[in-house]
VEXMI-427516 format. One record per residue: residue number from 1; chain; residue in one letter; x, y, z of N, C-alpha, C in turn. Coordinates in pm, whole numbers, plus 50000, padded with zeros to 5 digits. Atoms other than C-alpha are relative to their C-alpha. Layout:
# VEXMI-427516
<rec num="NUM" cadena="A" residuo="a" n_px="X" n_py="Y" n_pz="Z" ca_px="X" ca_py="Y" ca_pz="Z" c_px="X" c_py="Y" c_pz="Z"/>
...
This chain:
# VEXMI-427516
<rec num="1" cadena="A" residuo="m" n_px="50004" n_py="49871" n_pz="50065" ca_px="50292" ca_py="48421" ca_pz="50303" c_px="49876" c_py="50076" c_pz="50050"/>
<rec num="2" cadena="A" residuo="k" n_px="50109" n_py="49924" n_pz="49939" ca_px="50086" ca_py="48688" ca_pz="50477" c_px="50022" c_py="50149" c_pz="49973"/>
<rec num="3" cadena="A" residuo="i" n_px="49994" n_py="49856" n_pz="50021" ca_px="50005" ca_py="49053" ca_pz="50395" c_px="49930" c_py="50068" c_pz="50117"/>
<rec num="4" cadena="A" residuo="e" n_px="50055" n_py="49919" n_pz="49891" ca_px="49950" ca_py="49295" ca_pz="50684" c_px="50001" c_py="50146" c_pz="49957"/>
<rec num="5" cadena="A" residuo="t" n_px="49996" n_py="49855" n_pz="50024" ca_px="49881" ca_py="49669" ca_pz="50687" c_px="50020" c_py="50070" c_pz="50134"/>
<rec num="6" cadena="A" residuo="k" n_px="49970" n_py="49928" n_pz="49876" ca_px="49996" ca_py="49928" ca_pz="50939" c_px="50027" c_py="50147" c_pz="49967"/>
<rec num="7" cadena="A" residuo="r" n_px="49969" n_py="49859" n_pz="50019" ca_px="50007" ca_py="50304" ca_pz="50972" c_px="50147" c_py="50024" c_pz="50032"/>
<rec num="8" cadena="A" residuo="v" n_px="49858" n_py="49968" n_pz="49983" ca_px="50358" ca_py="50447" ca_pz="50947" c_px="50025" c_py="50063" c_pz="50138"/>
<rec num="9" cadena="A" residuo="y" n_px="49986" n_py="49933" n_pz="49870" ca_px="50294" ca_py="50633" ca_pz="51276" c_px="49996" c_py="49901" c_pz="50116"/>
<rec num="10" cadena="A" residuo="e" n_px="49998" n_py="50104" n_pz="49897" ca_px="50260" ca_py="50303" ca_pz="51467" c_px="50143" c_py="49947" c_pz="50012"/>
<rec num="11" cadena="A" residuo="e" n_px="49866" n_py="50054" n_pz="49977" ca_px="50571" ca_py="50146" ca_pz="51619" c_px="50022" c_py="49874" c_pz="49916"/>
<rec num="12" cadena="A" residuo="p" n_px="49967" n_py="50124" n_pz="50072" ca_px="50738" ca_py="49890" ca_pz="51394" c_px="50038" c_py="49890" c_pz="50099"/>
<rec num="13" cadena="A" residuo="n" n_px="49954" n_py="50110" n_pz="49915" ca_px="50799" ca_py="49545" ca_pz="51540" c_px="50038" c_py="49880" c_pz="49914"/>
<rec num="14" cadena="A" residuo="e" n_px="49950" n_py="50119" n_pz="50070" ca_px="50950" ca_py="49210" ca_pz="51446" c_px="49893" c_py="49929" c_pz="49918"/>
<rec num="15" cadena="A" residuo="s" n_px="50107" n_py="50075" n_pz="50068" ca_px="50614" ca_py="49058" ca_pz="51350" c_px="49957" c_py="50066" c_pz="49869"/>
<rec num="16" cadena="A" residuo="d" n_px="50033" n_py="49933" n_pz="50126" ca_px="50583" ca_py="49315" ca_pz="51067" c_px="50066" c_py="49931" c_pz="49880"/>
<rec num="17" cadena="A" residuo="g" n_px="49928" n_py="50063" n_pz="50111" ca_px="50829" ca_py="49114" ca_pz="50860" c_px="50062" c_py="50105" c_pz="49910"/>
<rec num="18" cadena="A" residuo="y" n_px="49944" n_py="49910" n_pz="50101" ca_px="50929" ca_py="49293" ca_pz="50539" c_px="49906" c_py="50120" c_pz="49985"/>
<rec num="19" cadena="A" residuo="r" n_px="50085" n_py="49879" n_pz="49998" ca_px="50798" ca_py="49654" ca_pz="50558" c_px="50016" c_py="50081" c_pz="49871"/>
<rec num="20" cadena="A" residuo="i" n_px="50001" n_py="49927" n_pz="50126" ca_px="50699" ca_py="49835" ca_pz="50237" c_px="49909" c_py="50121" c_pz="50011"/>
<rec num="21" cadena="A" residuo="l" n_px="50083" n_py="49880" n_pz="50008" ca_px="50579" ca_py="50194" ca_pz="50216" c_px="49930" c_py="50000" c_pz="49865"/>
<rec num="22" cadena="A" residuo="t" n_px="50080" n_py="50009" n_pz="50124" ca_px="50296" ca_py="50195" ca_pz="49960" c_px="49941" c_py="50136" c_pz="49963"/>
<rec num="23" cadena="A" residuo="e" n_px="50046" n_py="49863" n_pz="50028" ca_px="50259" ca_py="50574" ca_pz="49933" c_px="50089" c_py="50063" c_pz="49893"/>
<rec num="24" cadena="A" residuo="r" n_px="49922" n_py="49927" n_pz="50100" ca_px="50369" ca_py="50802" ca_pz="49649" c_px="50082" c_py="50111" c_pz="50067"/>
<rec num="25" cadena="A" residuo="l" n_px="49934" n_py="49891" n_pz="49929" ca_px="50461" ca_py="51081" ca_pz="49894" c_px="50051" c_py="49949" c_pz="50135"/>
<rec num="26" cadena="A" residuo="w" n_px="49947" n_py="50038" n_pz="49869" ca_px="50679" ca_py="51047" ca_pz="50204" c_px="49909" c_py="50056" c_pz="50109"/>
<rec num="27" cadena="A" residuo="p" n_px="50089" n_py="49956" n_pz="49892" ca_px="50467" ca_py="51067" ca_pz="50524" c_px="50059" c_py="50117" c_pz="50080"/>
<rec num="28" cadena="A" residuo="r" n_px="49957" n_py="49881" n_pz="49924" ca_px="50486" ca_py="51398" ca_pz="50710" c_px="50047" c_py="49963" c_pz="50139"/>
<rec num="29" cadena="A" residuo="g" n_px="49951" n_py="50011" n_pz="49863" ca_px="50694" ca_py="51411" ca_pz="51025" c_px="50058" c_py="49865" c_pz="50038"/>
<rec num="30" cadena="A" residuo="v" n_px="49945" n_py="50132" n_pz="49969" ca_px="50840" ca_py="51060" ca_pz="50997" c_px="50140" c_py="49990" c_pz="49940"/>
<rec num="31" cadena="A" residuo="s" n_px="49863" n_py="50018" n_pz="50048" ca_px="51213" ca_py="51001" ca_pz="50974" c_px="50014" c_py="49861" c_pz="49937"/>
<rec num="32" cadena="A" residuo="k" n_px="49974" n_py="50132" n_pz="50059" ca_px="51357" ca_py="50714" ca_pz="50771" c_px="50025" c_py="49896" c_pz="50109"/>
<rec num="33" cadena="A" residuo="e" n_px="49971" n_py="50093" n_pz="49890" ca_px="51479" ca_py="50558" ca_pz="51095" c_px="49872" c_py="49955" c_pz="50068"/>
<rec num="34" cadena="A" residuo="r" n_px="50124" n_py="50034" n_pz="49931" ca_px="51138" ca_py="50573" ca_pz="51260" c_px="49909" c_py="49913" c_pz="49912"/>
<rec num="35" cadena="A" residuo="a" n_px="50084" n_py="50078" n_pz="50092" ca_px="50965" ca_py="50433" ca_pz="50951" c_px="50047" c_py="49855" c_pz="49991"/>
<rec num="36" cadena="A" residuo="a" n_px="49942" n_py="50135" n_pz="50001" ca_px="51199" ca_py="50131" ca_pz="50959" c_px="49953" c_py="49917" c_pz="49881"/>
<rec num="37" cadena="A" residuo="l" n_px="50047" n_py="50066" n_pz="50122" ca_px="51121" ca_py="50038" ca_pz="50600" c_px="50108" c_py="49915" c_pz="49937"/>
<rec num="38" cadena="A" residuo="d" n_px="49910" n_py="50080" n_pz="50083" ca_px="51275" ca_py="49768" ca_pz="50388" c_px="49995" c_py="50050" c_pz="49856"/>
<rec num="39" cadena="A" residuo="r" n_px="50019" n_py="49957" n_pz="50139" ca_px="51139" ca_py="49923" ca_pz="50068" c_px="49896" c_py="50110" c_pz="49993"/>
<rec num="40" cadena="A" residuo="w" n_px="50102" n_py="49899" n_pz="50030" ca_px="50950" ca_py="50226" ca_pz="49938" c_px="49961" c_py="49978" c_pz="49854"/>
<rec num="41" cadena="A" residuo="m" n_px="50046" n_py="50030" n_pz="50134" ca_px="50741" ca_py="50133" ca_pz="49635" c_px="49895" c_py="50101" c_pz="49954"/>
<rec num="42" cadena="A" residuo="k" n_px="50088" n_py="49894" n_pz="50049" ca_px="50596" ca_py="50453" ca_pz="49490" c_px="49915" c_py="49952" c_pz="49883"/>
<rec num="43" cadena="A" residuo="g" n_px="50066" n_py="50046" n_pz="50121" ca_px="50500" ca_py="50266" ca_pz="49174" c_px="49870" c_py="49925" c_pz="50021"/>
<rec num="44" cadena="A" residuo="v" n_px="50126" n_py="50071" n_pz="49975" ca_px="50218" ca_py="50073" ca_pz="49343" c_px="49894" c_py="50095" c_pz="50057"/>
<rec num="45" cadena="A" residuo="a" n_px="50095" n_py="49901" n_pz="49949" ca_px="50055" ca_py="50391" ca_pz="49477" c_px="49915" c_py="50053" c_pz="49885"/>
<rec num="46" cadena="A" residuo="p" n_px="50083" n_py="49942" n_pz="50106" ca_px="49770" ca_py="50557" ca_pz="49288" c_px="50074" c_py="50115" c_pz="49931"/>
<rec num="47" cadena="A" residuo="s" n_px="49940" n_py="49887" n_pz="50073" ca_px="49869" ca_py="50808" ca_pz="49021" c_px="49969" c_py="50131" c_pz="50073"/>
<rec num="48" cadena="A" residuo="h" n_px="50021" n_py="49869" n_pz="49939" ca_px="49898" ca_py="51169" ca_pz="49127" c_px="49860" c_py="50052" c_pz="49967"/>
<rec num="49" cadena="A" residuo="e" n_px="50131" n_py="49952" n_pz="50043" ca_px="49584" ca_py="51250" ca_pz="48927" c_px="49887" c_py="49930" c_pz="50076"/>
<rec num="50" cadena="A" residuo="l" n_px="50103" n_py="50075" n_pz="49929" ca_px="49378" ca_py="50974" ca_pz="49089" c_px="49998" c_py="50037" c_pz="50148"/>
<rec num="51" cadena="A" residuo="r" n_px="49991" n_py="49963" n_pz="49858" ca_px="49502" ca_py="51062" ca_pz="49437" c_px="49936" c_py="50137" c_pz="50024"/>
<rec num="52" cadena="A" residuo="k" n_px="50059" n_py="49866" n_pz="49987" ca_px="49409" ca_py="51429" ca_pz="49386" c_px="49848" c_py="49997" c_pz="49981"/>
<rec num="53" cadena="A" residuo="w" n_px="50144" n_py="50011" n_pz="50025" ca_px="49068" ca_py="51337" ca_pz="49243" c_px="49928" c_py="49943" c_pz="50122"/>
<rec num="54" cadena="A" residuo="f" n_px="50064" n_py="50067" n_pz="49886" ca_px="48985" ca_py="51106" ca_pz="49536" c_px="49999" c_py="50091" c_pz="50122"/>
<rec num="55" cadena="A" residuo="d" n_px="49988" n_py="49905" n_pz="49889" ca_px="49109" ca_py="51352" ca_pz="49801" c_px="49940" c_py="49946" c_pz="50131"/>
<rec num="56" cadena="A" residuo="h" n_px="50049" n_py="50065" n_pz="49877" ca_px="49013" ca_py="51103" ca_pz="50079" c_px="49851" c_py="50023" c_pz="50025"/>
<rec num="57" cadena="A" residuo="d" n_px="50144" n_py="49977" n_pz="49990" ca_px="48643" ca_py="51160" ca_pz="50007" c_px="49927" c_py="49866" c_pz="49998"/>
<rec num="58" cadena="A" residuo="p" n_px="50069" n_py="50129" n_pz="49995" ca_px="48445" ca_py="50853" ca_pz="50124" c_px="49886" c_py="49988" c_pz="49898"/>
<rec num="59" cadena="A" residuo="e" n_px="50106" n_py="50002" n_pz="50101" ca_px="48168" ca_py="50951" ca_pz="49878" c_px="50052" c_py="49946" c_pz="49866"/>
<rec num="60" cadena="A" residuo="k" n_px="49939" n_py="50043" n_pz="50126" ca_px="48411" ca_py="50870" ca_pz="49594" c_px="50066" c_py="49862" c_pz="50012"/>
<rec num="61" cadena="A" residuo="w" n_px="49928" n_py="50122" n_pz="49970" ca_px="48534" ca_py="50544" ca_pz="49750" c_px="49981" c_py="49890" c_pz="49896"/>
<rec num="62" cadena="A" residuo="e" n_px="50025" n_py="50111" n_pz="50094" ca_px="48366" ca_py="50291" ca_pz="49518" c_px="50063" c_py="50028" c_pz="49864"/>
<rec num="63" cadena="A" residuo="e" n_px="49941" n_py="49962" n_pz="50128" ca_px="48473" ca_py="50479" ca_pz="49205" c_px="50152" c_py="50000" c_pz="50008"/>
<rec num="64" cadena="A" residuo="f" n_px="49854" n_py="50001" n_pz="49980" ca_px="48825" ca_py="50525" ca_pz="49346" c_px="50054" c_py="49858" c_pz="49992"/>
<rec num="65" cadena="A" residuo="k" n_px="49954" n_py="50140" n_pz="50002" ca_px="48859" ca_py="50149" ca_pz="49404" c_px="50006" c_py="49946" c_pz="49858"/>
<rec num="66" cadena="A" residuo="e" n_px="50003" n_py="50048" n_pz="50138" ca_px="48760" ca_py="50073" ca_pz="49046" c_px="50113" c_py="50061" c_pz="49916"/>
<rec num="67" cadena="A" residuo="r" n_px="49896" n_py="49932" n_pz="50077" ca_px="48993" ca_py="50333" ca_pz="48898" c_px="50140" c_py="49954" c_pz="50041"/>
<rec num="68" cadena="A" residuo="y" n_px="49868" n_py="50042" n_pz="49951" ca_px="49286" ca_py="50230" ca_pz="49117" c_px="50031" c_py="49857" c_pz="49958"/>
<rec num="69" cadena="A" residuo="r" n_px="49979" n_py="50139" n_pz="50044" ca_px="49241" ca_py="49860" ca_pz="49039" c_px="50037" c_py="49996" c_pz="49852"/>
<rec num="70" cadena="A" residuo="r" n_px="49964" n_py="49993" n_pz="50143" ca_px="49253" ca_py="49951" ca_pz="48667" c_px="50145" c_py="50044" c_pz="49984"/>
<rec num="71" cadena="A" residuo="e" n_px="49860" n_py="49956" n_pz="50006" ca_px="49583" ca_py="50133" ca_pz="48729" c_px="50094" c_py="49886" c_pz="50038"/>
<rec num="72" cadena="A" residuo="l" n_px="49914" n_py="50109" n_pz="49951" ca_px="49722" ca_py="49830" ca_pz="48914" c_px="50010" c_py="49884" c_pz="49901"/>
<rec num="73" cadena="A" residuo="f" n_px="50005" n_py="50117" n_pz="50088" ca_px="49620" ca_py="49572" ca_pz="48655" c_px="50111" c_py="50006" c_pz="49896"/>
<rec num="74" cadena="A" residuo="g" n_px="49891" n_py="50009" n_pz="50097" ca_px="49925" ca_py="49466" ca_pz="48453" c_px="50121" c_py="50086" c_pz="50029"/>
<rec num="75" cadena="A" residuo="s" n_px="49889" n_py="49912" n_pz="49964" ca_px="50159" ca_py="49705" ca_pz="48633" c_px="50127" c_py="49921" c_pz="50032"/>
<rec num="76" cadena="A" residuo="e" n_px="49871" n_py="50063" n_pz="49967" ca_px="50529" ca_py="49611" ca_pz="48648" c_px="50027" c_py="50006" c_pz="50149"/>
<rec num="77" cadena="A" residuo="a" n_px="49978" n_py="49985" n_pz="49856" ca_px="50538" ca_py="49742" ca_pz="49004" c_px="49923" c_py="49894" c_pz="50078"/>
<rec num="78" cadena="A" residuo="v" n_px="50079" n_py="50106" n_pz="49935" ca_px="50264" ca_py="49495" ca_pz="49100" c_px="50071" c_py="49866" c_pz="49986"/>
<rec num="79" cadena="A" residuo="e" n_px="49926" n_py="50125" n_pz="50021" ca_px="50465" ca_py="49209" ca_pz="48947" c_px="50120" c_py="49992" c_pz="50096"/>
<rec num="80" cadena="A" residuo="e" n_px="49887" n_py="49994" n_pz="49908" ca_px="50768" ca_py="49318" ca_pz="49150" c_px="49954" c_py="49978" c_pz="50144"/>
<rec num="81" cadena="A" residuo="l" n_px="50055" n_py="50016" n_pz="49865" ca_px="50555" ca_py="49340" ca_pz="49464" c_px="49958" c_py="49856" c_pz="50026"/>
<rec num="82" cadena="A" residuo="l" n_px="50039" n_py="50141" n_pz="49985" ca_px="50414" ca_py="48992" ca_pz="49407" c_px="50122" c_py="49912" c_pz="50026"/>
<rec num="83" cadena="A" residuo="d" n_px="49876" n_py="50075" n_pz="49978" ca_px="50769" ca_py="48856" ca_pz="49385" c_px="50049" c_py="50019" c_pz="50144"/>
<rec num="84" cadena="A" residuo="l" n_px="49957" n_py="49973" n_pz="49862" ca_px="50857" ca_py="49024" ca_pz="49716" c_px="49912" c_py="49926" c_pz="50101"/>
<rec num="85" cadena="A" residuo="i" n_px="50092" n_py="50068" n_pz="49909" ca_px="50547" ca_py="48882" ca_pz="49884" c_px="50031" c_py="49851" c_pz="50005"/>
<rec num="86" cadena="A" residuo="k" n_px="49969" n_py="50143" n_pz="50006" ca_px="50641" ca_py="48532" ca_pz="49769" c_px="50133" c_py="49966" c_pz="50068"/>
<rec num="87" cadena="A" residuo="q" n_px="49869" n_py="50022" n_pz="49939" ca_px="50993" ca_py="48575" ca_pz="49911" c_px="50001" c_py="50014" c_pz="50152"/>
<rec num="88" cadena="A" residuo="h" n_px="50002" n_py="49973" n_pz="49856" ca_px="50885" ca_py="48672" ca_pz="50264" c_px="49877" c_py="49938" c_pz="50065"/>
<rec num="89" cadena="A" residuo="e" n_px="50110" n_py="50062" n_pz="49926" ca_px="50672" ca_py="48500" ca_pz="50525" c_px="49891" c_py="50102" c_pz="50029"/>
<rec num="90" cadena="A" residuo="t" n_px="50093" n_py="49892" n_pz="49972" ca_px="50510" ca_py="48831" ca_pz="50626" c_px="50048" c_py="50127" c_pz="49934"/>
<rec num="91" cadena="A" residuo="v" n_px="49972" n_py="49870" n_pz="50059" ca_px="50494" ca_py="49156" ca_pz="50432" c_px="49898" c_py="50097" c_pz="50058"/>
<rec num="92" cadena="A" residuo="t" n_px="50090" n_py="49898" n_pz="49946" ca_px="50351" ca_py="49469" ca_pz="50593" c_px="50003" c_py="50123" c_pz="49911"/>
<rec num="93" cadena="A" residuo="f" n_px="50014" n_py="49878" n_pz="50079" ca_px="50222" ca_py="49750" ca_pz="50374" c_px="49980" c_py="50115" c_pz="50097"/>
<rec num="94" cadena="A" residuo="v" n_px="50001" n_py="49886" n_pz="49909" ca_px="50290" ca_py="50075" ca_pz="50555" c_px="49940" c_py="50119" c_pz="49926"/>
<rec num="95" cadena="A" residuo="f" n_px="50069" n_py="49887" n_pz="50061" ca_px="50067" ca_py="50376" ca_pz="50486" c_px="49985" c_py="50114" c_pz="50101"/>
<rec num="96" cadena="A" residuo="a" n_px="50008" n_py="49882" n_pz="49913" ca_px="50007" ca_py="50726" ca_pz="50625" c_px="49857" c_py="50044" c_pz="50032"/>
<rec num="97" cadena="A" residuo="s" n_px="50137" n_py="49949" n_pz="49986" ca_px="49632" ca_py="50785" ca_pz="50592" c_px="49941" c_py="49979" c_pz="50139"/>
<rec num="98" cadena="A" residuo="k" n_px="50071" n_py="50013" n_pz="49872" ca_px="49432" ca_py="50853" ca_pz="50907" c_px="49881" c_py="49905" c_pz="49986"/>
<rec num="99" cadena="A" residuo="d" n_px="50115" n_py="50086" n_pz="50027" ca_px="49135" ca_py="50675" ca_pz="50750" c_px="50052" c_py="49861" c_pz="49965"/>
<rec num="100" cadena="A" residuo="q" n_px="49944" n_py="50134" n_pz="50019" ca_px="49225" ca_py="50310" ca_pz="50788" c_px="49909" c_py="49908" c_pz="49918"/>
<rec num="101" cadena="A" residuo="t" n_px="50091" n_py="50077" n_pz="50083" ca_px="48932" ca_py="50194" ca_pz="50575" c_px="50001" c_py="50048" c_pz="49856"/>
<rec num="102" cadena="A" residuo="h" n_px="50009" n_py="49940" n_pz="50134" ca_px="48919" ca_py="50432" ca_pz="50278" c_px="50135" c_py="50053" c_pz="49956"/>
<rec num="103" cadena="A" residuo="n" n_px="49869" n_py="49957" n_pz="50050" ca_px="49278" ca_py="50438" ca_pz="50155" c_px="50053" c_py="49899" c_pz="49899"/>
<rec num="104" cadena="A" residuo="s" n_px="49950" n_py="50081" n_pz="50112" ca_px="49474" ca_py="50302" ca_pz="49864" c_px="50066" c_py="49869" c_pz="50045"/>
<rec num="105" cadena="A" residuo="t" n_px="49932" n_py="50121" n_pz="49954" ca_px="49669" ca_py="50049" ca_pz="50071" c_px="49901" c_py="49886" c_pz="50022"/>
<rec num="106" cadena="A" residuo="m" n_px="50101" n_py="50104" n_pz="49981" ca_px="49348" ca_py="49863" ca_pz="50157" c_px="49957" c_py="49941" c_pz="49864"/>
<rec num="107" cadena="A" residuo="v" n_px="50035" n_py="50047" n_pz="50135" ca_px="49262" ca_py="49843" ca_pz="49785" c_px="50113" c_py="49913" c_pz="49945"/>
<rec num="108" cadena="A" residuo="l" n_px="49883" n_py="50075" n_pz="50046" ca_px="49615" ca_py="49727" ca_pz="49703" c_px="50006" c_py="49862" c_pz="50066"/>
<rec num="109" cadena="A" residuo="e" n_px="49998" n_py="50128" n_pz="49928" ca_px="49603" ca_py="49456" ca_pz="49970" c_px="49896" c_py="49904" c_pz="49943"/>
<rec num="110" cadena="A" residuo="q" n_px="50106" n_py="50086" n_pz="50052" ca_px="49270" ca_py="49321" ca_pz="49841" c_px="50030" c_py="49957" c_pz="49856"/>
<rec num="111" cadena="A" residuo="f" n_px="49965" n_py="50030" n_pz="50139" ca_px="49386" ca_py="49340" ca_pz="49478" c_px="50101" c_py="49887" c_pz="49994"/>
<rec num="112" cadena="A" residuo="l" n_px="49895" n_py="50101" n_pz="49998" ca_px="49696" ca_py="49134" ca_pz="49557" c_px="49951" c_py="49867" c_pz="50054"/>
<rec num="113" cadena="A" residuo="e" n_px="50055" n_py="50124" n_pz="49946" ca_px="49510" ca_py="48882" ca_pz="49769" c_px="49912" c_py="49931" c_pz="49896"/>
<rec num="114" cadena="A" residuo="d" n_px="50082" n_py="50057" n_pz="50107" ca_px="49266" ca_py="48835" ca_pz="49481" c_px="50089" c_py="49932" c_pz="49895"/>
<rec num="115" cadena="A" residuo="l" n_px="49907" n_py="50059" n_pz="50097" ca_px="49559" ca_py="48771" ca_pz="49244" c_px="50063" c_py="49872" c_pz="50054"/>
<rec num="116" cadena="A" residuo="l" n_px="49930" n_py="50114" n_pz="49941" ca_px="49730" ca_py="48531" ca_pz="49484" c_px="49908" c_py="49881" c_pz="50024"/>
<rec num="117" cadena="A" residuo="t" n_px="50093" n_py="50110" n_pz="49971" ca_px="49418" ca_py="48328" ca_pz="49560" c_px="49913" c_py="49963" c_pz="49881"/>
<rec num="118" cadena="A" residuo="g" n_px="50091" n_py="50019" n_pz="50113" ca_px="49238" ca_py="48362" ca_pz="49226" c_px="50051" c_py="49909" c_pz="49898"/>
């Protein structure tokens, strides 16, 4: 069981395993065919309010992580995602953000890894 992350604008490949879009909004300029997703899980993305507040501002990163983790804790969508991860050898979380460090998918990945190993 392995969790990977990848931008939706990168080419999908076999090693991605089960591909899940972890964004609330569909990525601009990407067709469903090109995205090659197995699932779109809007429910694991940050709330609209949190996403707007953060606005990809690295200055707000630490506070964003804390707030987003609080949203994730006890979420039914997280429970569903954990089940999917356990069913597949590799799961790739697909995201749109240009910033590959300061985005919700990185927080989600760490949150889940903490749950799975903790």
